[in-house]
C-alpha positions as CSV (number, residue, x, y, z in Angstrom):
1,M,96.7,128.3,144.1
2,S,94.0,129.7,141.9
3,F,96.6,131.0,139.5
4,D,98.0,127.5,139.1
5,I,94.6,126.0,138.7
6,A,93.6,128.4,136.0
7,L,97.0,128.0,134.3
8,S,96.5,124.2,134.2
9,G,93.2,124.8,132.6
10,I,94.8,127.0,129.9
11,Q,97.6,124.5,129.3
12,A,95.1,121.6,129.0
13,I,92.9,123.6,126.6
14,N,96.0,124.3,124.4
15,E,96.6,120.6,124.2
16,Q,93.0,120.0,123.3
17,L,93.2,122.6,120.6
18,D,96.3,120.7,119.1
19,T,94.1,117.6,118.8
20,V,91.2,119.6,117.3
21,S,93.5,121.3,114.9
22,N,95.0,118.0,113.8
23,N,91.6,116.6,113.2
24,I,90.5,119.5,111.1
25,A,93.7,119.6,109.1
26,N,93.2,115.9,108.3
27,S,89.5,116.1,107.5
28,G,90.4,115.4,103.8
29,T,93.0,112.7,104.5
30,Y,92.1,109.2,103.3
31,G,91.8,106.7,106.1
32,F,92.4,109.2,108.9
33,K,90.9,108.5,112.3
34,A,89.9,111.5,114.6
35,G,91.5,111.8,118.0
36,R,90.0,113.2,121.2
37,A,91.7,114.8,124.1
38,N,90.2,113.7,127.4
39,F,90.4,116.1,130.4
40,S,91.0,114.7,133.9
41,S,91.2,116.4,137.3
42,L,94.4,116.9,139.3
43,V,94.5,116.5,143.1
44,A,97.5,117.1,145.3
45,G,96.9,115.4,148.6
46,S,93.5,116.8,149.8
47,Q,93.8,119.9,147.6
48,V,92.5,120.3,144.1
49,A,95.2,121.2,141.7
50,G,93.4,121.9,138.4
51,T,93.1,119.8,135.3
52,T,95.2,118.1,132.6
53,I,94.8,116.0,129.5
54,G,94.7,112.6,131.0
55,S,94.7,110.7,127.7
56,T,94.2,111.1,124.0
57,T,92.0,108.4,122.3
58,Q,91.6,107.5,118.7
59,N,88.2,106.9,117.1
60,I,89.5,104.0,115.1
61,G,86.3,101.9,115.3
62,L,84.3,104.5,113.4
63,S,84.6,104.1,109.6
64,G,84.8,107.1,107.3
65,G,82.7,107.5,104.2
66,V,83.5,105.5,101.1
67,L,84.6,107.4,98.0
68,N,84.2,105.6,94.7
69,T,87.3,106.3,92.6
70,G,86.9,103.8,89.8
71,R,90.6,102.9,90.0
72,D,91.3,99.2,89.9
73,L,94.0,99.2,92.6
74,D,92.0,101.4,95.1
75,V,90.4,99.4,97.9
76,S,88.8,100.2,101.3
77,I,87.9,98.0,104.3
78,N,84.3,97.8,105.2
79,G,84.6,97.0,108.9
80,R,87.6,96.3,111.2
81,G,91.1,95.7,110.3
82,F,94.2,97.3,108.6
83,F,96.2,96.7,105.5
84,V,99.7,95.4,106.3
85,T,102.8,97.2,104.9
86,K,106.5,96.9,105.4
87,T,108.8,99.9,105.2
88,G,112.2,100.0,103.6
89,A,113.8,99.6,107.0
90,G,111.7,96.4,107.6
91,A,109.2,97.9,110.1
92,I,105.6,96.6,109.9
93,Q,103.0,99.4,109.7
94,Y,99.3,99.2,109.5
95,T,97.0,101.5,107.5
96,R,93.4,102.0,106.3
97,V,94.6,103.7,103.1
98,G,94.2,101.3,100.2
99,I,95.9,103.2,97.4
100,F,98.1,100.5,95.8
101,D,100.2,100.3,92.7
102,T,102.9,98.2,91.0
103,S,106.5,99.2,91.6
104,D,109.2,99.3,88.8
105,T,110.4,96.0,90.3
106,G,107.0,94.3,90.1
107,Q,106.1,94.6,93.8
108,L,102.7,95.6,95.1
109,I,103.3,98.9,97.0
110,D,101.1,101.5,98.7
111,S,101.1,105.3,98.0
112,S,104.0,105.8,100.4
113,G,106.2,103.2,98.6
114,R,105.9,100.6,101.3
115,L,105.6,96.9,100.4
116,V,102.1,95.6,100.8
117,Q,101.9,92.3,102.6
118,G,99.7,89.4,101.7
119,Y,99.7,85.7,100.7
120,P,101.5,85.1,97.4
121,I,100.1,82.6,94.9
122,T,102.2,81.0,92.1
123,P,100.0,80.2,89.1
124,P,98.8,77.7,88.1
125,A,98.7,76.6,91.7
126,T,96.0,78.1,93.9
127,T,97.6,77.5,97.3
128,L,98.3,80.5,99.4
129,G,101.9,81.0,100.4
130,A,103.3,82.5,103.7
131,L,102.6,86.1,104.6
132,G,105.1,88.3,102.7
133,N,105.6,90.6,99.8
134,I,103.4,90.2,96.7
135,S,105.2,90.1,93.4
136,I,103.2,90.8,90.2
137,P,104.5,89.1,87.1
138,T,104.6,92.1,84.7
139,G,106.3,90.2,81.8
140,Q,104.9,87.7,79.3
141,I,103.2,84.5,80.2
142,P,103.9,81.5,77.9
143,A,101.4,79.8,75.7
144,V,99.5,76.7,77.0
145,A,98.5,74.0,74.6
146,T,94.9,72.8,74.7
147,T,94.3,69.5,76.4
148,K,90.6,69.4,77.0
149,V,87.3,70.9,75.9
150,A,84.2,71.1,78.1
151,F,81.3,70.8,75.7
152,T,77.6,70.7,76.6
153,A,74.9,70.8,74.0
154,N,71.5,69.5,73.0
155,M,71.5,67.3,70.0
156,S,68.2,67.5,68.2
157,A,66.0,64.4,68.4
158,D,64.3,65.7,65.2
159,W,67.4,65.1,63.1
160,V,67.1,62.4,60.4
161,P,70.1,60.4,59.2
162,P,72.0,62.1,56.4
163,T,71.5,60.8,52.9
164,A,75.3,60.2,52.4
165,T,78.3,59.2,54.4
166,F,80.3,62.0,56.0
167,G,82.9,63.3,53.6
168,A,83.7,66.1,51.1
169,A,81.9,66.9,48.0
170,N,82.6,64.6,45.1
171,A,84.1,62.1,47.7
172,A,87.5,64.0,47.6
173,A,89.6,64.5,50.8
174,I,88.3,67.2,53.2
175,T,90.6,70.3,53.0
176,P,90.1,74.0,53.6
177,T,89.2,74.4,49.9
178,N,87.0,71.3,49.8
179,P,84.8,71.4,52.9
180,P,82.4,68.6,54.0
181,D,79.3,68.0,51.9
182,P,76.3,69.6,53.7
183,S,74.2,66.5,52.9
184,T,76.5,64.4,55.1
185,Y,75.8,66.1,58.4
186,S,73.0,68.1,60.2
187,Y,74.9,70.5,62.4
188,S,78.4,71.7,63.2
189,K,80.2,73.7,65.9
190,S,83.7,75.1,66.0
191,T,86.1,75.5,69.0
192,K,89.4,77.4,69.1
193,I,92.4,75.3,70.3
194,Y,96.1,76.1,70.7
195,D,99.4,74.3,70.1
196,T,102.4,74.5,72.3
197,L,103.6,77.8,70.7
198,G,100.2,79.3,71.2
199,T,99.2,79.1,67.5
200,E,95.4,79.2,67.2
201,H,93.7,76.3,65.4
202,T,90.0,75.5,64.8
203,L,88.5,72.2,65.8
204,T,85.1,71.7,64.1
205,Q,82.6,69.0,65.1
206,Y,80.1,67.8,62.6
207,Y,77.0,66.0,63.9
208,G,74.5,63.8,62.2
209,A,71.8,61.4,63.3
210,G,72.9,57.7,63.4
211,A,71.0,54.7,62.1
212,T,70.1,53.6,65.6
213,A,67.5,55.7,67.5
214,G,69.3,57.9,70.0
215,D,72.7,57.8,68.3
216,V,74.5,60.9,67.0
217,N,77.6,60.5,64.8
218,V,80.4,63.1,65.4
219,N,83.2,63.7,63.0
220,Y,86.2,65.9,63.7
221,V,88.0,68.4,61.4
222,V,90.9,70.6,62.4
223,D,91.8,73.8,60.4
224,G,89.7,72.4,57.6
225,Y,91.5,69.1,57.4
226,D,89.7,65.8,58.1
227,T,91.2,64.0,61.1
228,N,89.5,60.7,60.0
229,L,88.4,60.5,63.6
230,S,84.8,60.0,64.7
231,T,82.7,58.8,67.6
232,V,79.1,58.0,68.4
233,L,77.2,59.8,71.2
234,S,74.5,57.4,72.5
235,F,71.4,58.7,74.2
236,N,68.5,57.1,75.9
237,P,65.6,57.8,73.4
238,A,63.1,57.7,76.3
239,N,64.6,60.5,78.4
240,G,67.2,62.1,76.2
241,Q,70.1,61.5,78.6
242,L,73.6,60.6,77.4
243,T,74.5,57.0,78.1
244,N,77.7,56.3,76.2
245,V,80.5,57.8,74.1
246,S,82.0,55.3,71.7
247,G,85.7,54.8,72.4
248,S,85.5,56.4,75.9
249,T,86.6,54.5,79.0
250,A,84.2,56.5,81.1
251,T,80.9,55.2,82.3
252,P,77.7,57.2,83.0
253,P,77.6,59.8,84.4
254,L,80.2,60.8,81.9
255,I,83.5,62.0,83.4
256,E,85.7,62.2,80.3
257,G,85.0,62.5,76.7
258,L,86.5,61.4,73.4
259,V,90.3,61.4,73.2
260,I,91.4,63.0,69.9
261,P,95.0,62.4,68.7
262,A,96.9,65.3,67.2
263,P,95.8,65.4,63.5
264,P,99.0,64.8,61.4
265,A,97.6,66.6,58.4
266,V,97.4,69.9,60.1
267,P,100.4,72.2,59.3
268,V,102.2,73.2,62.6
269,P,104.9,75.9,62.9
270,S,108.5,74.6,63.2
271,G,109.2,73.6,66.8
272,A,105.5,73.6,67.8
273,S,103.3,70.6,68.4
274,F,99.9,69.6,69.6
275,T,99.6,67.8,72.9
276,P,99.2,64.1,72.3
277,T,95.4,64.1,73.0
278,I,92.5,66.4,73.4
279,N,89.8,65.3,75.7
280,I,86.2,66.5,74.9
281,D,84.0,66.2,77.9
282,Y,80.3,65.9,76.8
283,T,78.9,65.8,80.3
284,G,75.4,67.2,80.4
285,T,74.8,66.9,76.7
286,T,71.2,65.9,75.9
287,Y,68.9,64.6,73.1
288,F,65.6,66.5,73.0
289,A,63.4,67.6,70.1
290,G,63.8,71.1,68.8
291,Q,66.7,73.2,67.6
292,P,70.3,72.2,68.6
293,T,71.8,74.4,71.2
294,V,75.3,74.7,72.7
295,S,75.5,75.9,76.4
296,T,79.2,75.2,77.1
297,N,82.1,75.3,74.6
298,Q,85.1,76.0,76.8
299,P,88.6,74.8,75.8
300,D,91.6,75.2,78.0
301,G,94.9,76.5,76.6
302,Y,95.7,80.0,75.3
303,A,98.2,82.0,73.3
304,S,101.1,83.8,74.9
305,G,100.2,87.2,76.4
306,V,101.8,90.3,78.0
307,F,100.9,91.9,81.3
308,S,98.3,94.7,80.9
309,K,97.2,95.6,84.4
310,A,96.5,94.3,87.9
311,T,93.2,94.5,89.8
312,I,91.9,93.7,93.3
313,G,88.9,91.5,93.8
314,S,86.3,91.9,96.6
315,D,87.8,88.9,98.4
316,G,91.2,90.5,98.4
317,S,92.6,88.6,95.4
318,I,95.2,90.3,93.4
319,I,94.6,89.5,89.8
320,A,97.1,90.0,87.0
321,K,95.4,90.5,83.5
322,Y,97.1,89.8,80.2
323,S,96.6,90.8,76.6
324,N,95.4,87.3,75.7
325,G,92.4,87.6,77.9
326,Q,93.9,85.4,80.7
327,N,93.5,86.4,84.4
328,Q,95.8,84.9,87.0
329,T,95.3,85.3,90.8
330,I,98.8,85.9,92.1
331,G,98.1,86.7,95.7
332,K,95.6,87.8,98.4
333,L,95.8,90.9,100.6
334,A,96.3,90.3,104.3
335,I,94.1,92.1,106.9
336,A,95.4,92.6,110.5
337,T,93.1,93.0,113.5
338,F,94.1,93.8,117.1
339,P,92.6,93.0,120.6
340,D,92.8,96.8,121.3
341,E,93.2,98.7,118.1
342,G,92.6,102.0,119.9
343,A,96.0,101.5,121.6
344,L,98.0,101.4,118.4
345,A,100.7,104.0,118.1
346,A,100.1,106.6,115.3
347,V,103.0,107.2,112.9
348,D,103.4,109.2,109.7
349,N,101.6,108.4,106.4
350,T,98.2,107.8,108.1
351,S,99.5,104.6,109.7
352,W,99.9,102.9,113.0
353,E,102.4,100.5,114.6
354,Q,101.9,97.9,117.3
355,S,102.2,99.1,120.8
356,A,102.8,97.4,124.2
357,T,99.1,97.6,125.0
358,S,97.5,97.0,121.6
359,G,98.1,93.3,121.7
360,N,99.6,91.2,118.9
361,P,98.2,91.4,115.4
362,L,95.9,88.7,114.1
363,Y,96.6,88.2,110.4
364,G,93.9,86.8,108.0
365,Q,92.1,87.4,104.8
366,P,89.3,89.9,104.2
367,G,86.1,88.7,105.8
368,D,87.8,86.2,108.1
369,G,87.0,86.5,111.8
370,L,86.8,90.1,112.8
371,A,88.4,91.3,109.6
372,G,86.1,93.4,107.4
373,N,85.2,92.9,103.8
374,L,86.6,95.0,101.0
375,N,85.1,97.7,98.8
376,T,86.9,97.7,95.5
377,T,87.7,100.8,93.3
378,S,87.0,102.9,96.4
379,L,88.8,104.6,99.3
380,E,87.8,105.3,102.9
381,Q,87.6,108.9,103.8
382,S,88.4,110.6,107.1
383,N,86.0,110.0,109.9
384,V,86.4,113.6,111.2
385,D,83.1,115.4,111.8
386,I,83.9,119.0,111.0
387,T,80.7,120.3,112.7
388,S,81.6,118.6,116.0
389,E,85.2,119.8,115.8
390,L,84.1,123.4,115.2
391,V,81.7,123.2,118.1
392,G,84.4,121.8,120.2
393,M,86.7,124.6,119.2
394,M,84.2,127.2,120.3
395,T,83.7,125.4,123.6
396,S,87.5,125.5,124.1
397,Q,87.5,129.2,123.3
398,R,84.9,129.8,126.0
399,N,86.8,127.7,128.5
400,Y,90.0,129.5,127.7
401,Q,88.3,132.9,128.2
402,A,86.9,131.7,131.5
403,N,90.3,130.6,132.8
404,S,91.8,133.8,131.6
405,K,89.2,135.7,133.5
406,V,90.1,133.7,136.7
407,I,93.7,134.8,136.3
408,Q,92.7,138.4,135.6
409,T,90.4,138.5,138.6
410,E,93.1,137.0,140.9
411,S,95.6,139.6,139.5
412,T,93.1,142.4,140.3
413,M,92.6,141.1,143.8
414,L,96.3,140.9,144.5
415,Q,96.8,144.3,143.1
416,S,94.1,145.7,145.4
417,L,95.7,143.9,148.3
418,M,99.2,145.3,147.6
419,Q,97.7,148.8,147.3
420,A,96.0,148.4,150.7
421,I,99.2,147.3,152.2
């Protein structure tokens, strides 16, 4: 019996060494979770029968260190949860390794070529789609014509009315070669706008104090050509707050600004056109003494652009960036959590699959529920503690020697017995 007990100890130690060896071998593997072999005793009836490896557990709950890689598509999970991937055979696998890239077909994939799962978004919409593959539009995005300008400024209460009516020098038409007479305005500000083909134009606003206290006259010029359009911004002289925009249907607080028709004098490429109107929203514009200042000058619209790269935000947003400076959110990463993540079945490529005892996955976004937040441009390292593993290996060696000594002693005793017989 002692032979069998000592043999069971040696067999169990061999299995433990397999686990320790695997841990050490994967100490440099991103997202790897250390395993542990758990000894348990064997009893046959009322007789002790030795030991065995009763179970092998995974230390999934312990996060590894975070390595900053500086790569836009590297991401790690700070807390619980797994990235969700789909193999070529359609199997769903879960991983902590956030090394992502764009495939030649425009799909977001991981380092093993599996399709990363998330919630697609189709710009310009912001609504999340159903859980599935994430496609990255790697081609060209079309131009978008300007339809509105958000404009917030302070019109100086120190301005005095201009000495002449707004217009060009010598009373000639305003053109790029014959700009407005400086004596007809006090301040100007330009804004870049775009037509339907993405051609850039310049909208310039010219400001001058009106005859009535608190009024500011605004005239509009596009690409150096006078539009013959103007408005009056009316402020309360007592508190400097905007009260009215002449020609606007909005009432204070201002919701929409002046509507500017497309200036017919501006040359436009064949096939292109301006949108019918451009709305300038003057919400927040004030009338205080001092220098004029502009805090917001933000038009919509942009020229056409080609895909340059994709990045991942800290909230899991997948952002496509284009050569025209535009960014489009085209999806969000999905994070899966499990009732018993330690019961997941380990598979190749530092991944796991759902098991009968792990429970069903709960899918969500980073930071939702039990799902951890994300660290961008970084990867999670292995959670293997090399020092502990080496100490465990030395302990296993001592145990192996002790069990071997039991077998050797039993063999010597039997040999003595046989000699006596």
